[in-house]
C-alpha positions as CSV (number, residue, x, y, z in Angstrom):
1,M,-30.3,59.6,-55.6
2,E,-30.1,61.9,-52.6
3,P,-27.0,61.4,-50.3
4,K,-27.7,59.9,-46.9
5,A,-27.9,62.5,-44.0
6,A,-25.0,62.3,-41.6
7,V,-25.8,60.5,-38.4
8,Q,-25.9,62.8,-35.4
9,K,-23.5,61.2,-33.0
10,I,-24.0,61.2,-29.2
11,R,-20.9,62.9,-27.8
12,I,-19.6,61.2,-24.6
13,L,-17.3,62.2,-21.8
14,V,-15.9,59.4,-19.7
15,V,-14.9,60.1,-16.1
16,D,-13.2,57.3,-14.2
17,D,-9.7,57.0,-12.5
18,H,-9.2,53.4,-13.7
19,Q,-7.7,53.1,-17.1
20,M,-9.3,49.6,-17.5
21,V,-12.8,51.0,-17.1
22,R,-12.2,53.8,-19.6
23,D,-10.7,51.4,-22.1
24,G,-13.8,49.1,-21.6
25,V,-16.1,52.1,-22.4
26,L,-14.0,53.1,-25.4
27,A,-14.1,49.5,-26.7
28,S,-17.9,49.3,-26.4
29,V,-18.5,52.7,-28.1
30,K,-15.9,52.2,-30.8
31,G,-17.7,51.3,-34.1
32,Q,-21.1,52.6,-32.9
33,P,-22.3,54.8,-35.8
34,D,-24.2,57.1,-33.4
35,M,-21.6,57.6,-30.7
36,E,-18.2,59.1,-30.2
37,I,-15.9,59.8,-27.2
38,V,-15.1,63.5,-26.9
39,G,-13.1,63.4,-23.7
40,E,-11.7,61.5,-20.8
41,A,-11.1,62.5,-17.1
42,T,-9.5,60.8,-14.2
43,C,-10.7,63.0,-11.3
44,G,-13.6,65.3,-10.4
45,Q,-12.0,68.7,-11.1
46,E,-10.8,67.4,-14.5
47,A,-14.3,66.1,-15.2
48,V,-15.8,69.6,-14.6
49,T,-13.1,71.2,-16.8
50,Q,-13.6,68.7,-19.6
51,F,-17.3,69.1,-19.5
52,F,-17.0,72.9,-19.9
53,Q,-14.6,72.4,-22.8
54,T,-16.3,69.7,-24.7
55,R,-20.0,70.2,-23.8
56,P,-20.8,66.4,-24.1
57,D,-24.3,65.1,-24.7
58,V,-23.8,62.3,-22.2
59,T,-21.3,62.0,-19.3
60,L,-20.3,58.7,-17.7
61,M,-19.3,59.6,-14.1
62,D,-17.6,57.3,-11.6
63,L,-18.7,58.0,-8.0
64,R,-15.3,57.3,-6.4
65,L,-12.8,59.8,-7.6
66,P,-9.4,60.8,-6.0
67,D,-10.2,64.4,-5.4
68,M,-13.9,64.6,-4.9
69,S,-17.0,62.3,-5.1
70,G,-18.9,61.8,-8.3
71,H,-21.9,63.4,-6.5
72,E,-19.9,66.6,-6.0
73,A,-18.7,66.6,-9.6
74,I,-22.3,66.2,-10.8
75,T,-23.5,69.0,-8.6
76,Q,-20.8,71.3,-9.9
77,I,-21.5,70.6,-13.5
78,R,-25.3,71.0,-13.1
79,E,-24.9,74.3,-11.3
80,T,-23.9,75.8,-14.7
81,F,-25.5,73.2,-17.0
82,P,-28.8,72.1,-15.3
83,N,-29.8,70.0,-18.3
84,A,-26.5,67.9,-18.3
85,R,-27.3,64.2,-19.0
86,I,-25.1,62.2,-16.6
87,I,-24.9,58.4,-16.1
88,V,-23.3,57.2,-12.9
89,L,-20.8,54.3,-13.2
90,T,-20.3,52.5,-9.9
91,T,-19.6,49.3,-8.0
92,Y,-22.1,50.4,-5.3
93,Q,-25.2,48.2,-5.4
94,G,-27.0,49.8,-2.4
95,D,-29.8,52.3,-2.3
96,V,-28.0,55.1,-0.5
97,Q,-25.5,56.1,-3.2
98,A,-28.2,55.8,-5.8
99,V,-30.5,58.2,-4.0
100,K,-27.6,60.7,-3.6
101,A,-26.8,60.4,-7.3
102,F,-30.3,61.1,-8.5
103,K,-30.7,63.9,-6.0
104,A,-27.5,65.4,-7.4
105,G,-29.0,65.2,-10.9
106,A,-27.9,61.9,-12.4
107,M,-30.3,60.4,-15.0
108,A,-29.1,56.8,-14.8
109,Y,-27.3,54.4,-12.4
110,L,-25.1,51.8,-14.1
111,L,-23.2,49.1,-12.3
112,K,-19.7,48.5,-13.7
113,S,-20.4,44.8,-13.7
114,S,-23.1,45.3,-16.3
115,L,-21.2,47.7,-18.6
116,R,-20.8,45.3,-21.5
117,K,-24.5,44.4,-21.4
118,D,-26.2,47.6,-20.6
119,L,-23.9,50.6,-21.5
120,L,-25.0,51.3,-25.0
121,T,-28.7,51.0,-24.4
122,T,-28.4,53.2,-21.3
123,I,-26.5,55.9,-23.2
124,R,-29.2,56.0,-25.9
125,A,-32.0,56.0,-23.3
126,V,-30.5,58.9,-21.4
127,Q,-29.8,60.8,-24.6
128,A,-33.5,60.4,-25.4
129,G,-34.3,61.9,-22.0
130,R,-35.2,58.8,-20.0
131,K,-34.0,57.8,-16.6
132,V,-32.5,54.3,-16.1
133,I,-32.4,52.5,-12.8
134,P,-31.4,48.8,-12.5
135,P,-34.5,46.8,-11.2
136,D,-32.8,45.5,-8.0
137,I,-31.6,49.1,-7.0
138,A,-35.0,50.5,-7.8
139,V,-36.5,47.9,-5.4
140,A,-34.0,48.8,-2.7
141,M,-34.7,52.5,-3.1
142,A,-38.4,51.9,-2.8
143,S,-37.9,49.7,0.3
144,Y,-35.9,52.3,2.2
145,V,-37.4,55.5,0.8
146,A,-39.2,56.2,4.2
147,D,-36.1,55.4,6.3
148,D,-34.3,58.1,8.3
149,E,-30.9,58.9,6.9
150,L,-27.9,58.4,9.2
151,S,-26.6,61.7,10.5
152,A,-23.0,62.7,9.9
153,R,-22.2,61.8,13.6
154,E,-23.9,58.5,13.4
155,L,-22.0,57.6,10.2
156,Q,-18.7,58.8,11.8
157,I,-19.3,56.5,14.8
158,L,-20.3,53.6,12.7
159,R,-17.1,53.9,10.6
160,H,-15.1,53.6,13.8
161,V,-17.1,50.5,14.8
162,A,-16.2,49.1,11.4
163,E,-12.5,49.7,12.3
164,G,-13.0,47.5,15.4
165,L,-13.0,50.3,18.0
166,S,-14.9,49.9,21.3
167,N,-17.4,52.5,22.4
168,K,-14.9,53.9,24.9
169,L,-12.2,54.3,22.3
170,I,-14.6,55.9,19.9
171,A,-15.7,58.3,22.7
172,D,-12.1,59.2,23.4
173,R,-11.3,59.8,19.8
174,L,-14.4,62.0,19.2
175,S,-14.3,63.7,22.6
176,L,-17.7,62.4,23.5
177,S,-19.0,60.5,26.5
178,P,-19.4,56.7,26.2
179,D,-23.1,57.2,26.9
180,T,-23.4,59.6,23.9
181,V,-21.7,57.1,21.7
182,K,-24.0,54.4,23.0
183,S,-27.0,56.6,22.3
184,H,-25.9,57.3,18.7
185,L,-25.3,53.6,18.1
186,A,-28.8,52.7,19.4
187,N,-30.3,55.2,17.0
188,T,-28.2,53.9,14.2
189,M,-29.3,50.3,14.8
190,A,-32.9,51.4,15.0
191,K,-32.7,53.2,11.7
192,L,-30.9,50.3,10.0
193,N,-33.1,47.7,11.7
194,A,-29.9,46.0,12.9
195,N,-29.6,43.5,15.7
196,D,-26.2,44.7,17.0
197,R,-23.3,47.1,16.1
198,T,-21.7,44.5,13.8
199,H,-24.9,43.9,12.0
200,A,-25.3,47.7,11.6
201,V,-21.9,47.9,9.9
202,T,-22.8,45.0,7.5
203,I,-26.1,46.7,6.6
204,A,-24.5,50.1,6.1
205,I,-21.9,48.6,3.7
206,K,-24.5,46.7,1.8
207,R,-26.6,49.8,1.3
208,G,-23.7,51.9,0.2
209,Y,-23.1,54.2,3.2
210,F,-19.4,53.5,3.0
211,D,-16.8,50.9,2.1
212,L,-14.4,49.2,4.6
213,D,-11.5,50.7,2.7
214,V,-12.9,54.3,2.8
């Protein structure tokens, strides 16, 4: 009787600055005959270093890291390893962050709230070369694909609106005229199809342009 061939395990790198998330991934992967964790990282630079050292088959990458964004870490990794298979882990349910992640080279977008249900199947799908996008996020991406992106200045002004600043205070802080701020806000509301500045902030947060605590 011939001995069974050893199962080729999917080697996984986990990048997240929250111990609870990493522990959750480890608990899900533990006992899977075709998977193993080969490294953990808590920030973007550590993720890049760990990737170079361990050469994982699949990397799970948080978008919000203390030193750089997950998008930046993905970009750095793929500059040297263009075939890197990376799954984004995130709490962002909007289309903006998803679009940025896929542009950076991610192959899947996985909400942390669905880790227990979808993690293992997503890892196996990505290892097989398939992209994975949650249906609701795919719909959002399709709905806004033709929209104009907010410019850096428009996003900067909208963040100040979210902080509760008036147009005049925003103008003073950014060394702009109040009319310029008003013009930027008008453009922003048109792009977001918002009724007013408060509505624009609500839409921007929902779509993942920024969080209130960022």
